[in-house]
C-alpha positions as CSV (number, residue, x, y, z in Angstrom):
1,X,0.0,-0.3,0.0
2,X,3.0,2.4,0.7
3,X,4.5,1.9,-2.7
4,X,1.5,2.8,-4.4
5,X,1.3,6.0,-1.9
6,X,4.4,7.1,-3.2
7,X,3.6,6.4,-6.7
8,X,0.5,8.5,-6.2
9,X,2.4,11.1,-4.8
10,X,4.8,11.4,-7.6
11,X,2.0,11.3,-10.4
12,X,0.3,14.1,-8.2
13,X,3.2,16.1,-8.8
14,X,3.6,15.7,-12.2
15,X,0.0,16.6,-12.8
16,X,0.3,19.8,-10.6
17,X,2.9,20.8,-13.2
18,X,1.0,19.8,-16.2
19,X,-2.1,21.7,-15.2
20,X,0.1,24.9,-14.7
21,X,2.0,24.3,-17.7
22,X,-1.8,24.1,-19.1
23,X,-2.8,27.3,-17.8
24,X,0.1,29.4,-19.2
25,X,-0.2,28.4,-22.6
26,X,-4.0,27.6,-23.2
27,X,-5.8,29.5,-20.0
28,X,-3.2,32.6,-19.4
29,X,-6.0,34.5,-17.6
30,X,-6.2,32.0,-14.5
31,X,-5.1,33.4,-11.5
32,X,-3.1,31.3,-9.0
33,X,-1.3,28.5,-9.7
34,X,2.2,27.5,-9.1
35,X,3.8,29.8,-11.7
36,X,2.1,33.2,-10.1
37,X,2.9,32.4,-7.0
38,X,6.6,31.8,-7.5
39,X,6.6,35.0,-9.7
40,X,4.9,37.0,-7.0
41,X,7.3,35.6,-4.4
42,X,10.4,36.4,-6.3
43,X,8.8,40.2,-6.9
44,X,8.0,40.2,-3.4
45,X,11.6,39.1,-2.3
46,X,13.4,41.6,-4.4
47,X,11.2,44.5,-3.7
48,X,13.7,46.4,-1.3
49,X,16.7,45.8,-4.2
50,X,14.2,47.2,-6.6
51,X,13.3,50.2,-4.7
52,X,16.7,51.3,-3.7
53,X,18.3,50.3,-7.1
54,X,17.5,53.7,-8.4
55,X,20.4,54.2,-11.1
56,X,20.9,50.2,-11.3
57,X,18.8,49.6,-14.1
58,X,20.1,46.0,-14.8
59,X,19.0,45.0,-11.0
60,X,15.4,45.8,-11.8
61,X,15.5,44.1,-15.1
62,X,16.9,40.8,-13.9
63,X,14.1,40.8,-11.4
64,X,11.6,39.8,-14.2
65,X,14.4,37.0,-15.7
66,X,15.2,35.7,-12.2
67,X,10.7,34.9,-12.2
68,X,10.6,33.5,-14.9
69,X,13.8,31.2,-14.7
70,X,12.5,30.5,-11.1
71,X,9.2,29.1,-12.6
72,X,11.0,26.9,-15.8
73,X,13.2,25.5,-12.9
74,X,10.4,24.5,-10.6
75,X,8.8,22.9,-13.5
76,X,12.0,20.8,-14.2
77,X,12.6,20.1,-10.6
78,X,9.1,18.8,-9.6
79,X,8.7,16.5,-12.7
80,X,12.1,14.9,-12.3
81,X,10.9,14.4,-8.4
82,X,7.3,13.3,-9.5
83,X,8.6,10.6,-11.7
84,X,11.6,9.7,-8.8
85,X,8.4,8.7,-6.6
86,X,6.9,6.7,-9.3
87,X,9.8,4.7,-9.9
88,X,10.8,4.5,-6.5
89,X,8.7,1.8,-4.6
90,X,9.1,-0.5,-7.8
91,X,13.3,-0.3,-7.7
92,X,15.4,-2.7,-8.8
93,X,12.5,-5.4,-9.0
94,X,10.6,-3.8,-11.5
95,X,13.5,-3.2,-13.8
96,X,16.1,-4.8,-15.6
97,X,19.7,-3.4,-15.7
98,X,22.1,-3.8,-18.6
99,X,25.7,-5.2,-18.7
100,X,27.7,-3.2,-16.6
101,X,24.7,-1.6,-14.5
102,X,24.1,-2.7,-11.0
103,X,21.5,-1.2,-9.0
104,X,22.4,0.1,-5.8
105,X,21.7,-2.1,-3.0
106,X,19.4,-1.3,-0.3
107,X,18.4,2.1,-1.4
108,X,16.6,2.5,-5.1
109,X,16.7,6.5,-4.8
110,X,19.7,7.3,-6.7
111,X,18.8,4.5,-9.3
112,X,15.1,6.1,-9.4
113,X,16.6,9.7,-10.0
114,X,19.0,8.4,-12.9
115,X,16.1,6.9,-14.6
116,X,14.1,9.8,-14.1
117,X,16.6,12.5,-15.2
118,X,17.8,10.5,-18.4
119,X,14.3,9.8,-19.5
120,X,13.1,13.5,-18.9
121,X,15.9,14.5,-20.9
122,X,15.2,12.4,-23.9
123,X,18.8,10.5,-23.4
124,X,17.7,7.2,-23.2
125,X,20.9,5.2,-22.7
126,X,19.0,1.6,-22.2
127,X,20.7,0.8,-19.1
128,X,17.7,0.5,-17.1
129,X,14.7,-0.8,-18.8
130,X,11.3,-1.5,-17.2
131,X,9.8,-5.0,-16.8
132,X,6.2,-4.6,-15.4
133,X,3.7,-3.8,-18.0
134,X,2.6,-0.4,-16.7
135,X,6.1,0.9,-16.2
136,X,6.6,0.2,-19.9
137,X,4.3,2.9,-20.5
138,X,5.2,5.2,-17.8
139,X,8.9,5.6,-19.0
140,X,8.0,6.8,-22.5
141,X,5.4,9.1,-21.3
142,X,7.8,10.8,-18.8
143,X,10.2,11.1,-22.2
144,X,7.0,12.6,-23.8
145,X,6.8,15.0,-21.0
146,X,10.3,16.2,-21.2
147,X,10.0,17.0,-24.5
148,X,6.3,18.9,-24.0
149,X,8.1,20.7,-21.0
150,X,11.1,22.0,-23.1
151,X,8.4,23.0,-26.0
152,X,6.1,24.6,-23.2
153,X,9.0,26.7,-21.7
154,X,9.9,28.2,-25.2
155,X,6.2,28.9,-26.3
156,X,6.0,30.6,-22.8
157,X,8.8,33.2,-23.6
158,X,7.9,33.3,-27.1
159,X,4.2,34.7,-25.9
160,X,5.5,37.0,-23.0
161,X,8.1,39.0,-25.1
162,X,5.9,40.5,-27.8
163,X,3.5,41.6,-24.5
164,X,6.5,43.3,-23.3
165,X,7.5,44.7,-26.7
166,X,3.9,46.4,-26.8
167,X,3.9,47.5,-23.2
168,X,7.6,49.5,-24.1
169,X,6.6,50.6,-27.2
170,X,3.8,52.5,-25.2
171,X,5.8,53.6,-22.5
172,X,8.4,55.3,-24.8
173,X,5.5,57.1,-26.6
174,X,4.6,58.4,-23.2
175,X,8.0,59.3,-22.6
176,X,8.5,61.3,-25.8
177,X,5.2,63.2,-24.6
178,X,6.6,64.1,-21.1
179,X,7.2,67.7,-21.2
180,X,4.9,68.6,-23.8
181,X,1.4,67.6,-21.9
182,X,-0.2,70.9,-22.1
183,X,1.0,71.9,-25.5
184,X,-0.6,68.6,-26.8
185,X,-4.0,69.4,-25.6
186,X,-4.1,73.1,-25.9
187,X,-6.5,74.9,-28.3
188,X,-4.1,76.2,-30.7
189,X,-2.7,72.4,-31.5
190,X,-4.4,70.9,-34.7
191,X,-8.3,69.6,-33.1
192,X,-8.0,66.5,-35.2
193,X,-4.7,65.7,-34.2
194,X,-5.1,66.4,-30.5
195,X,-8.2,64.0,-30.6
196,X,-6.2,61.3,-32.7
197,X,-3.8,61.2,-29.8
198,X,-6.1,61.0,-27.2
199,X,-8.3,58.1,-28.7
200,X,-4.8,56.5,-29.5
201,X,-3.6,56.4,-26.4
202,X,-6.6,55.2,-25.2
203,X,-7.0,52.3,-27.5
204,X,-3.3,51.5,-26.4
205,X,-4.2,51.4,-22.7
206,X,-7.1,49.0,-23.6
207,X,-4.7,46.8,-24.9
208,X,-2.3,46.9,-22.3
209,X,-4.9,45.9,-19.7
210,X,-6.0,42.9,-21.9
211,X,-2.5,42.0,-22.0
212,X,-2.3,41.7,-18.0
213,X,-5.7,39.9,-17.9
214,X,-4.3,37.4,-20.4
215,X,-0.6,37.1,-19.2
216,X,-0.6,38.5,-15.5
217,X,3.0,37.1,-15.4
218,X,4.4,40.3,-17.6
219,X,3.6,42.6,-14.3
220,X,6.3,40.7,-12.6
221,X,8.9,41.9,-15.5
222,X,10.3,45.2,-14.6
223,X,11.8,47.6,-16.8
224,X,15.1,49.5,-15.3
225,X,15.0,52.5,-17.8
226,X,12.3,55.0,-17.1
227,X,11.8,55.8,-20.7
228,X,10.5,52.5,-21.3
229,X,9.0,51.8,-18.2
230,X,5.1,52.2,-18.3
231,X,4.9,52.5,-14.7
232,X,7.3,55.4,-15.0
233,X,5.1,56.6,-17.8
234,X,1.7,56.4,-16.9
235,X,1.5,59.8,-15.0
236,X,1.5,61.4,-18.5
237,X,-1.7,59.8,-19.4
238,X,-3.1,61.3,-16.2
239,X,-1.9,64.8,-17.0
240,X,-3.1,64.7,-20.7
241,X,-6.7,63.7,-19.6
242,X,-6.6,66.5,-17.0
243,X,-5.6,69.3,-19.7
244,X,-8.0,67.8,-22.1
245,X,-10.7,68.1,-19.6
246,X,-10.6,71.5,-19.8
247,X,-11.2,71.7,-23.4
248,X,-14.2,73.9,-24.5
249,X,-14.7,71.3,-27.7
250,X,-17.0,68.6,-27.1
251,X,-15.2,66.0,-29.4
252,X,-12.1,66.7,-27.2
253,X,-13.8,66.3,-24.1
254,X,-15.4,62.7,-25.6
255,X,-11.6,61.6,-26.3
256,X,-10.8,62.5,-23.1
257,X,-13.7,60.8,-21.5
258,X,-12.3,57.7,-23.2
259,X,-8.8,58.2,-22.1
260,X,-9.7,58.5,-18.9
261,X,-11.9,55.6,-18.4
262,X,-9.3,53.4,-20.2
263,X,-6.7,54.9,-17.3
264,X,-9.2,54.0,-14.8
265,X,-10.0,50.4,-15.7
266,X,-6.3,50.1,-16.4
267,X,-5.4,51.4,-12.8
268,X,-8.5,49.1,-11.2
269,X,-7.0,46.0,-12.7
270,X,-3.4,46.6,-11.3
271,X,-5.0,47.6,-7.7
272,X,-6.9,44.4,-7.6
273,X,-4.5,42.0,-9.0
274,X,-1.3,43.4,-7.7
275,X,-1.2,46.7,-5.9
276,X,-4.1,46.6,-3.4
277,X,-3.9,50.2,-2.4
278,X,-7.6,50.9,-2.2
279,X,-6.9,54.4,-3.4
280,X,-7.8,56.2,-6.5
281,X,-6.3,56.4,-9.7
282,X,-3.5,58.8,-8.4
283,X,-2.6,56.6,-5.6
284,X,-2.5,53.6,-7.9
285,X,-0.2,55.4,-10.7
286,X,2.2,56.2,-7.5
287,X,2.4,52.6,-6.2
288,X,3.1,51.2,-9.5
289,X,5.7,53.3,-10.5
290,X,7.4,52.7,-6.9
291,X,7.0,49.0,-7.1
292,X,8.6,48.9,-10.3
293,X,11.3,51.1,-8.9
294,X,10.6,54.1,-10.2
295,X,9.7,56.7,-7.9
296,X,8.4,60.3,-8.9
297,X,11.7,62.4,-8.1
298,X,13.7,59.2,-10.1
299,X,11.7,59.8,-13.5
300,X,13.0,61.1,-16.7
301,X,12.0,65.2,-16.5
């Protein structure tokens, strides 16, 4: 009975990882799960360094890489441990050892771990071969899981980086607008250009919000340079909305209303899922900037 409980515990670990991989690739809007807990944990642990870093952008940028590495590393470790537990109760009597390979007497753990590592990496030396019928199925399944795990890790990275690229493009645009907020919404400026600017920014904020819903893990990737950090540039949107609200033109005020709604929705998501300030938009924007290592006194003027 104890042997099968150990096997079941190993299978549960493998299923935990597969469920997390499924959520990251095919159900990315799901909240919680192993990967998000790990990334949030790394984020909290590095918060003191991130908030003190100031002029050390590489320190800030490494936070996201470390968080993603911890997720992929945990996938590998848990899958290896899970299959090790599956094999352990049946080692060595459930396996045939090839010439030159001998089981370690009295302790099957090293052999089970070795078989798990070799199989997951799809090396397949063939020096340890399963005898029992169901083990003949389990070993190839682990090889398939190893191939799927590698594919999932690469796919996840390829999904995340386009999201980060869109966010950085918007941040760079806001950085260019900084210092000319009043001029962008003043009456002498071309009316149609002003309205297009406000509407375009509203659409981009909606896209950022959707990206955060679909890929919440991207919140934990910080940008060290303020000119490409959305956390350091969102206050520009608030200023644009404030200046535009004073316009006497109805179309301009309508565009400003769209922009303000998009900003409020984004801030509501940030506060609900990550910041938990419970404050107004200005408080959320400040908390977002500080959390990403860009307090207002260190922003690009």
